[in-house]
C-alpha distance (Angstrom), angle and dihedral (degrees) to the residues before:
residue distance angle dihedral
X1 . . .
X2 3.81 . .
X3 3.81 92.6 .
X4 3.82 93.4 58.2
X5 3.78 118.4 102.5
X6 3.74 120.5 -122.9
X7 3.81 106.2 -112.3
X8 3.80 94.2 -178.8
X9 3.80 93.8 85.6
X10 3.79 110.8 148.9
X11 3.79 113.5 -111.9
X12 3.78 114.7 -124.1
X13 3.78 116.2 -126.2
X14 3.81 104.9 -129.2
X15 3.78 96.4 173.0
X16 3.78 117.5 121.3
X17 3.79 111.9 -119.1
X18 3.79 116.9 -163.3
X19 3.75 118.6 175.7
X20 3.77 123.6 -146.0
X21 3.80 112.3 -87.5
X22 3.79 115.7 -167.3
X23 3.82 93.0 -159.2
X24 3.81 92.2 57.4
X25 3.80 92.9 41.7
X26 3.81 92.8 54.2
X27 3.82 92.0 55.2
X28 3.81 96.8 40.6
X29 3.80 116.3 121.6
X30 3.80 91.8 -111.4
X31 3.82 89.8 57.2
X32 3.82 90.5 47.3
X33 3.81 87.5 55.7
X34 3.80 89.9 51.2
X35 3.81 89.3 51.6
X36 3.82 89.1 51.7
X37 3.82 90.5 49.3
X38 3.82 90.8 50.4
X39 3.82 90.5 48.1
X40 3.82 91.9 52.7
X41 3.81 89.6 50.3
X42 3.81 91.1 49.9
X43 3.82 90.3 51.9
X44 3.79 89.8 49.6
X45 3.81 91.8 48.5
X46 3.82 91.7 48.6
X47 3.81 94.4 48.7
X48 3.81 102.2 34.7
X49 3.82 106.2 21.0
X50 3.80 98.2 156.2
X51 3.80 93.2 45.6
X52 3.82 93.9 46.1
X53 3.81 92.7 55.3
X54 3.80 94.3 40.4
X55 3.82 113.6 114.3
X56 3.80 112.7 -90.3
X57 3.83 98.3 13.3
X58 3.82 97.3 109.6
X59 3.80 91.0 43.9
X60 3.81 90.9 50.8
X61 3.81 91.8 50.2
X62 3.79 92.2 51.1
X63 3.81 93.4 44.6
X64 3.81 90.5 52.1
X65 3.80 90.6 63.5
X66 3.79 101.8 39.4
X67 3.81 98.3 82.7
X68 3.82 89.8 77.1
X69 3.81 96.2 45.9
X70 3.86 98.9 94.8
X71 3.82 89.2 50.2
X72 3.81 89.7 53.0
X73 3.81 92.9 52.5
X74 3.79 92.5 49.5
X75 3.81 92.3 44.4
X76 3.81 90.6 56.6
X77 3.81 89.7 66.1
X78 3.81 92.7 45.3
X79 3.81 93.1 51.3
X80 3.79 90.3 44.5
X81 3.81 87.4 65.4
X82 3.80 90.5 51.8
X83 3.82 90.0 -109.9
X84 3.80 131.5 112.0
X85 3.80 135.1 -145.6
X86 3.81 118.5 -153.6
X87 3.80 93.6 168.2
X88 3.81 96.1 74.7
X89 3.82 95.8 101.2
X90 3.81 91.9 50.7
X91 3.81 90.4 45.7
X92 3.82 89.9 51.1
X93 3.82 91.6 52.4
X94 3.83 90.5 45.0
X95 3.82 90.2 53.0
X96 3.82 90.0 46.8
X97 3.80 89.9 52.2
X98 3.81 92.5 51.2
X99 3.81 92.0 51.3
X100 3.80 92.0 44.8
X101 3.80 94.1 50.0
X102 3.82 91.1 47.4
X103 3.81 92.5 50.7
X104 3.82 91.1 44.0
X105 3.81 90.2 54.3
X106 3.82 90.8 55.8
X107 3.80 100.5 -101.5
X108 3.82 117.9 147.7
X109 3.80 111.9 -87.2
X110 3.80 94.7 -119.6
X111 3.81 91.6 54.9
X112 3.80 90.5 50.4
X113 3.82 91.1 50.8
X114 3.80 93.1 48.0
X115 3.80 91.8 47.5
X116 3.81 90.3 48.7
X117 3.80 92.4 52.8
X118 3.80 89.0 43.1
X119 3.82 90.2 52.4
X120 3.81 89.0 52.9
X121 3.80 90.8 49.8
X122 3.82 89.8 49.3
X123 3.82 90.5 53.0
X124 3.81 88.3 50.0
X125 3.79 90.9 50.3
X126 3.81 89.2 51.5
X127 3.82 90.0 54.3
X128 3.80 92.3 43.1
X129 3.79 93.8 51.9
X130 3.79 93.7 56.1
X131 3.81 93.4 42.5
X132 3.82 99.0 43.1
X133 3.81 105.0 30.2
X134 3.80 103.8 24.9
X135 3.81 92.4 38.9
X136 3.80 97.8 -132.5
X137 3.84 118.8 153.2
X138 3.80 110.6 -93.3
X139 3.80 93.6 -132.0
X140 3.83 92.1 55.4
X141 3.80 93.8 45.1
X142 3.80 94.5 48.1
X143 3.80 94.3 45.0
X144 3.81 87.6 54.8
X145 3.81 94.7 45.2
X146 3.80 90.8 45.4
X147 3.79 88.4 62.5
X148 3.81 91.1 39.7
X149 3.82 97.0 52.7
X150 3.81 93.3 41.1
X151 3.81 89.8 47.7
X152 3.81 91.8 53.2
X153 3.81 90.3 51.3
X154 3.81 91.8 49.5
X155 3.80 92.0 49.3
X156 3.81 93.0 49.9
X157 3.81 99.2 39.7
X158 3.80 100.0 28.0
X159 3.83 103.7 176.2
X160 3.79 94.3 -24.2
X161 3.80 123.6 116.2
X162 3.80 121.8 -141.4
X163 3.80 110.8 -136.6
X164 3.80 104.4 165.4
X165 3.79 108.4 95.1
X166 3.81 135.1 139.0
X167 3.81 111.2 -75.8
X168 3.79 92.7 -127.3
X169 3.84 90.1 69.1
X170 3.81 91.4 77.1
X171 3.80 89.4 40.1
X172 3.81 90.3 57.8
X173 3.80 92.0 47.9
X174 3.80 102.0 43.5
X175 3.82 110.4 20.1
X176 3.81 123.6 105.3
X177 3.79 124.6 -154.5
X178 3.81 113.0 -156.0
X179 3.79 88.0 -19.9
X180 3.81 93.4 -51.7
X181 3.83 118.6 112.3
X182 3.80 111.3 -111.5
X183 3.82 89.0 -139.7
X184 3.82 89.6 58.7
X185 3.80 91.6 49.6
X186 3.81 90.8 51.1
X187 3.82 90.5 46.2
X188 3.81 91.6 53.2
X189 3.81 91.5 47.2
X190 3.82 91.2 50.7
X191 3.82 89.0 44.2
X192 3.81 90.3 54.8
X193 3.80 88.9 52.3
X194 3.79 91.2 51.2
X195 3.82 90.8 47.5
X196 3.79 87.9 58.1
X197 3.81 93.1 42.8
X198 3.81 95.7 49.4
X199 3.78 105.0 29.0
X200 3.79 105.3 27.0
X201 3.81 107.4 31.9
X202 3.79 133.9 76.0
X203 3.81 89.3 -119.4
X204 3.79 90.4 58.1
X205 3.80 92.2 51.4
X206 3.80 88.2 53.6
X207 3.80 89.8 56.5
X208 3.81 92.1 52.9
X209 3.81 91.0 49.5
X210 3.80 94.0 46.7
X211 3.79 91.5 46.9
X212 3.80 92.2 52.5
X213 3.80 97.4 42.7
X214 3.83 121.8 -8.4
X215 3.82 92.3 -174.0
X216 3.80 91.3 54.1
X217 3.81 89.4 46.1
X218 3.81 90.8 53.0
X219 3.80 92.4 50.9
X220 3.82 89.2 46.5
X221 3.78 89.7 64.4
X222 3.81 98.5 -99.4
X223 3.79 115.3 139.9
X224 3.81 95.1 -130.7
X225 3.81 95.2 -178.9
X226 3.79 94.7 50.9
X227 3.81 91.7 45.1
X228 3.80 91.8 51.6
X229 3.79 91.2 48.9
X230 3.82 90.9 51.3
X231 3.81 91.4 50.1
X232 3.81 92.5 51.9
X233 3.82 90.0 47.9
X234 3.82 89.3 52.1
X235 3.80 89.0 49.2
X236 3.81 90.5 51.7
X237 3.81 91.8 48.4
X238 3.82 89.9 50.5
X239 3.81 87.8 53.0
X240 3.80 86.4 57.1
X241 3.80 90.3 50.3
X242 3.82 89.4 46.9
X243 3.81 88.6 56.8
X244 3.82 88.3 66.0
X245 3.81 92.3 54.9
X246 3.81 92.8 40.7
X247 3.81 98.8 48.1
X248 3.80 90.2 43.7
X249 3.80 91.4 53.5
X250 3.82 90.2 47.5
X251 3.81 88.7 58.1
X252 3.79 96.8 -101.6
X253 3.79 100.5 -54.4
X254 3.79 137.8 99.8
X255 3.81 138.2 -171.7
X256 3.79 134.7 -174.5
X257 3.82 93.2 -102.1
X258 3.80 97.2 55.1
X259 3.81 127.1 103.1
X260 3.80 98.8 31.8
X261 3.79 112.3 156.9
X262 3.80 95.8 21.3
X263 3.81 91.5 113.7
X264 3.82 91.2 59.3
X265 3.80 91.0 47.1
X266 3.81 91.6 52.2
X267 3.81 92.6 48.3
X268 3.82 91.9 46.2
X269 3.81 91.9 50.9
X270 3.81 91.7 50.5
X271 3.80 92.2 49.3
X272 3.81 91.1 46.5
X273 3.81 87.1 50.4
X274 3.78 91.1 59.4
X275 3.82 101.7 -98.6
X276 3.80 110.3 142.6
X277 3.80 117.9 -129.5
X278 3.82 86.9 -147.4
X279 3.79 89.9 65.1
X280 3.78 136.2 -120.9
X281 3.81 97.9 67.3
X282 3.78 133.5 88.5
X283 3.79 145.5 56.6
X284 3.78 136.0 -126.2
X285 3.82 96.8 -115.4
X286 3.81 94.5 69.3
X287 3.83 97.3 55.1
X288 3.82 90.4 45.4
X289 3.82 90.2 57.4
X290 3.82 91.2 40.2
X291 3.82 89.9 56.1
X292 3.80 89.3 59.6
X293 3.82 90.6 45.0
X294 3.81 91.1 55.4
X295 3.81 91.4 48.2
X296 3.81 93.5 50.6
X297 3.81 93.2 40.2
X298 3.81 94.1 52.2
X299 3.80 92.2 45.4
X300 3.83 93.1 46.7
X301 3.81 92.8 50.2
X302 3.80 88.8 50.2
X303 3.80 91.9 52.4
X304 3.81 89.8 49.1
X305 3.82 86.0 59.3
X306 3.80 94.3 -113.8
X307 3.82 107.4 158.6
X308 3.81 121.1 -119.4
X309 3.82 96.7 -101.4
X310 3.80 93.1 46.5
X311 3.81 89.5 48.5
X312 3.79 89.1 58.1
X313 3.81 90.7 50.3
X314 3.82 93.3 47.9
X315 3.80 92.7 44.7
X316 3.81 92.2 48.7
X317 3.80 91.6 47.7
X318 3.82 92.4 49.9
X319 3.81 90.6 48.8
X320 3.81 91.7 52.0
X321 3.82 91.9 49.1
X322 3.81 92.0 46.2
X323 3.81 92.6 50.8
X324 3.82 92.6 46.3
X325 3.83 95.8 48.7
X326 3.86 97.8 84.1
X327 3.82 93.8 45.4
X328 3.81 94.9 43.3
X329 3.79 91.8 48.3
X330 3.80 92.7 48.9
X331 3.80 94.8 47.5
X332 3.81 94.9 40.3
X333 3.80 94.3 49.9
X334 3.81 92.0 47.1
X335 3.81 91.0 49.5
X336 3.82 93.7 47.7
X337 3.80 91.7 46.7
X338 3.80 92.0 51.7
X339 3.80 92.7 47.0
X340 3.80 102.2 43.3
X341 3.82 105.3 25.1
X342 3.81 101.5 32.7
X343 3.83 95.2 29.7
X344 3.79 91.6 -125.2
X345 3.82 92.2 -61.4
X346 3.81 110.6 134.1
X347 3.81 92.4 -168.5
X348 3.80 89.5 59.6
X349 3.79 90.0 46.1
X350 3.83 92.3 51.7
X351 3.81 92.1 47.4
X352 3.81 93.7 49.7
X353 3.80 93.3 45.4
X354 3.82 90.7 50.4
X355 3.80 92.2 46.9
X356 3.81 91.8 48.0
X357 3.82 90.2 52.7
X358 3.81 91.9 49.8
X359 3.80 92.3 47.0
X360 3.80 90.4 49.4
X361 3.82 90.8 52.2
X362 3.82 91.1 49.4
X363 3.81 91.9 49.1
X364 3.79 89.2 51.8
X365 3.82 89.9 51.7
X366 3.82 88.9 51.4
X367 3.81 90.4 52.0
X368 3.82 90.5 49.1
X369 3.82 91.2 47.9
X370 3.80 90.9 53.4
X371 3.82 89.9 53.9
X372 3.84 95.0 42.7
X373 3.81 106.5 109.9
X374 3.82 92.8 -176.5
X375 3.83 91.7 71.8
X376 3.78 123.2 78.8
X377 3.80 118.4 -129.1
X378 3.82 94.0 -99.7
X379 3.82 95.0 52.1
X380 3.79 90.7 42.1
X381 3.81 92.5 52.4
X382 3.80 90.9 46.2
X383 3.81 92.8 50.9
X384 3.80 92.0 47.7
X385 3.81 91.8 47.2
X386 3.82 92.1 52.3
X387 3.78 91.3 50.1
X388 3.82 92.1 47.9
X389 3.81 91.1 48.8
X390 3.79 89.5 49.6
X391 3.81 90.6 51.2
X392 3.79 91.2 49.7
X393 3.81 91.2 48.3
X394 3.82 93.0 48.8
X395 3.80 92.9 48.7
X396 3.82 93.4 48.2
X397 3.80 92.0 46.9
X398 3.83 90.9 48.5
X399 3.81 92.0 48.2
X400 3.81 92.5 48.3
X401 3.80 93.7 48.3
X402 3.82 91.2 45.4
X403 3.82 91.4 52.7
X404 3.82 90.3 47.9
X405 3.81 93.2 51.5
X406 3.80 92.3 45.0
X407 3.80 90.6 51.0
X408 3.80 91.0 49.4
X409 3.81 89.8 47.1
X410 3.82 91.8 52.2
X411 3.80 91.2 48.1
X412 3.80 91.7 49.7
X413 3.81 90.7 49.0
X414 3.82 90.6 49.0
X415 3.81 92.3 50.1
X416 3.82 90.9 47.3
X417 3.83 90.7 52.7
X418 3.81 91.3 48.3
X419 3.84 91.5 50.9
X420 3.80 90.8 47.9
X421 3.84 91.7 48.1
X422 3.83 91.6 49.2
X423 3.80 90.5 56.4
């Protein structure tokens, strides 16, 4: 019937398709981190060749940095929201204490481990409630709970040291499988899970949206409060998992004074890995590589006989430089381009940038036309010719206008100098 609507309307594909580009991949921040990691290894090889190639050295270096890895993974999600958690070290020690007390009382090891992780998750929920539902700033809440959780541990343990923990704790921290540290294998497995959670799941997309604009996220139908609470619970649970790595590395013992400074290390690694403290930006790959960088950097500085305080200064300085590199490069290149190519004229810069974008779009249409099998050779050649003529016209027009503005700029500068000289 003529009155019926045509329901066979083709659906437009609105998905963004970006092919792999080797040039962009080689200058991505993750690759820069790999270059830094390689450089640190080269320095270590050059200064301590025999030690570097001695059996077990690489494994020991990696194992020395794995106790912080669960905190790093959890911190990625926290920073993605634009929040911060400085209570993670205290939560880790609190979870360790719970597991230790359970095992000391004769409970089965698995129950002690589960209760320890559960205690960490409960601490995270406590933080999340005040941040998400009460609306308090995360930094204030977690500073307070850092002192609270650490204070509880000090009251309960006093000067005592808990030494009864599951035997697999030290196995996780110090065992190698086929020459690869078990702790590294577990870190990579957990990292793969967080890659899926953050970058492939609907929950992860919510975190990016909330981090960029929580108000927009709320009006988009995302339960911002619930999402924040879940993230803090995950962070707390990862503190419980971190207690396994930490206690194992400490030889199966824990006291109330251990683990200080781990929260700053976790935050620094995330920032070095490219996660923005403003929220909504970052991936999991960067912090995973940055964790290895921190392990190798700390170990290398120790071998170079740099004392503990100086190591902190050097490490902090390197982190600042590494974080500033992308911003400095971007701003410096833009400034140099404006000064030397566009002669400081922002109108010329805007015109050339606009023309370059239009030319790029036309070149892409030419490439698509060449691949389009639905066009015959005549139509294809005609379409390509029109696009090429358009490119030529745009470039000539841009060049002509640029020369005109530069000439006017030189004349204005000349007149200004003459007026100044006359005075």
